[in-house]
N, C-alpha and C positions, 0 to 999 in steps of 0.2 A: 396017514396015521391019525388015530383018534386019541384024544386026551382022556384020561380016566375020569369017570363020572361017579358021584356018590348020590345017595338019596338024602333028603333033608333030615337032620337030627331034630326031629319035631319038638321034643320037650327040652332040648338043651340050648343054652345060649350060643349064638353064632356071631362071628365077627363080621360086621358090615364094612363094605368097601365104599369109597367115593369114586366118582368118575375120574378124578385126578389120579387117584392111586392105581386104578386099572390102567389108565393111559401110561403111567410110569412103569407098571409091570410089563406092558407091551414094549415100551422103550428099552428096558434093560434085558428083555428076552425071557422073562418068566412066563409070559403068555405069548403065543404066536400071533403075529399081526392078522393072519387070515383065519384065526379061530372064530367060529360062529357063536359069539356070546352076546348077551344083553345083560345089563345091570338093572335090576328092579328092586328098589328099596334097599340097596346095598348088597343084594345077593346076586351072584353071577348065575345066569341061567343059560344052559346050552340050547342052541337053536337046532332044529331039525335040518338035515342036509337038504339042499335044493334039488328037487327032481327035474327031469327033462321038461315036463309040462310047465312047471313054474318058470323055467328059464325061457321057454318059447313064448309064453304069455307076456313076461316082462320085456323081452326084446321087442315084440310087436307093439306093446303099449308105449315104450320109450320112443321107438321109431315114429309112431303116429304123433305123439305129443311134441317131439322135437321139431317135426316138420311144420307144426302149427303154433309154436310158442311165440306169443306176442312179446314185444320189447319190454313191456312192464312186468312180465313174470319171469321167473327162473324155476328150474326144477333140478333136483339132484337125486340120483339113484343110490341106494344103499349107504346113506350117510349115517354117521354116529349122531343120532338125534338126541341131544342133551336136553332133558326135560327138567332136571334138578341136580343138585350136587351128588345125589346118590342113585340117579336113574337115567339110563339112556337106552333107547331102543334103536333098532336098525331097520326102519321101514324100507320097502322096495323103492318107493318114490316119495319125495316131499316137494310140494309146490309152494313157492313163497314169493313175496314181493322183491323184485330185483333191486330196487333202490335201498330197501332196508338191508338186504344182503344176508349172508350166512352168519355174520357176527350177531345179528339180532334175532336169529332163528330160534324160536322156542315154541312151546305148545300153543301159546296164544297168538303168535305171529304166523304160524304155519297156515296156509290157505287150504291145504289138503294133504293128508297122509294116505298112502296106499300100501296095503299088505297083500301080497299075492301068496296064496297057500295051496299046497297040494297035500302033503302028508301031515302038515301042522294045522289043518283047518279047524279042528275043535278048539285048540289053544287060541288061534287067531280070532275065533268068534266068541270066546268066553272071557278069558283073562285079559288079553291084549286091549280090547275096547275099553275095559274099565280103567286101565292104566292111561290110555290116551285121553279119555274123558276127564279123569282126575286132574290132568295137567292142562285142560282147557283147549285141546285140539278140536276145532270147531267142526271138522268134517273128516271122517275116516271111511275109506272104502276097503273092504276085505273081499278080494276076488278069489273065488274058488276056481283054481286053474283046471280042475278036472271036469266040473260040471258047467263052467262058465256062468256062474251066478255071482252077481256082485251085491254084497250086503252093504248098503250105505247107512252110515251112522252119523246122525246130526243132533244138535242140541245137547252138548255135554253137561253133565251134572257130576257132583263128587263121587257118586257110586256107579256111574255109567251113562250111556246115551239114552235120551228120552224118545228119540225118533230113529227107528231102525226099520229099513225096508229092503227086501230082497228083490233084485231085478234080473230078468232073463237076459240072455246074450243079445237078443234082437232089439232090446230097448236102448234108446239113446240116453246116455247119462250125462248130466251137466253139473260140474262142481258149482256150488252156490257162490263161492268167492273167487272162482276162476272160470267164468262162463265161456271164455275163449277156448277152453279145452274140452269140448264134448267128446264122448267116446261111445262107440257101439262095438262091443266085443265081437259080434258075429261078422263085422265088416273088416276085421283085422286079418292079416296074413298069419295064420297060426300053423303053418306047415312045419313039421318037425324035421 
């Protein structure tokens, strides 16, 4: 069942929500726990449904990284990544320092955020990186699940990333702040 969606009332004032208010709405049943929503600047944004290719790439990536995860690092899939009191995103993976833990996880403490996209690739390559960069996420990977191209975003600035490079599936990618987790997409088991 899909929730009703509206288009933005462009010239009209809208009520902004906080992360705490959205969490409370879920708690009391106004929003379903499994609704695919993100909160950006106080506005609820519907996320695209995950396609099969998205799930295949995510499963293979998680399996690969969990098998290699060093003791000093941790990763969490599909977490509510709280970036500010009025913004949270739900990246496919966030890598962080195990000692600092989830309580300290924010844009500046995340070592790597990963978005896997199939139907949402244009949004994930345009608006989303600007949001991550504005909150200081030092490295963002946007993986195109259909074409197996990884767009690595580094060097965040208030209006976006200053360093963006696209990499083919056969290239070995190494996160700057988590070098123990290299990845070559073409080497993963991507059987559907």
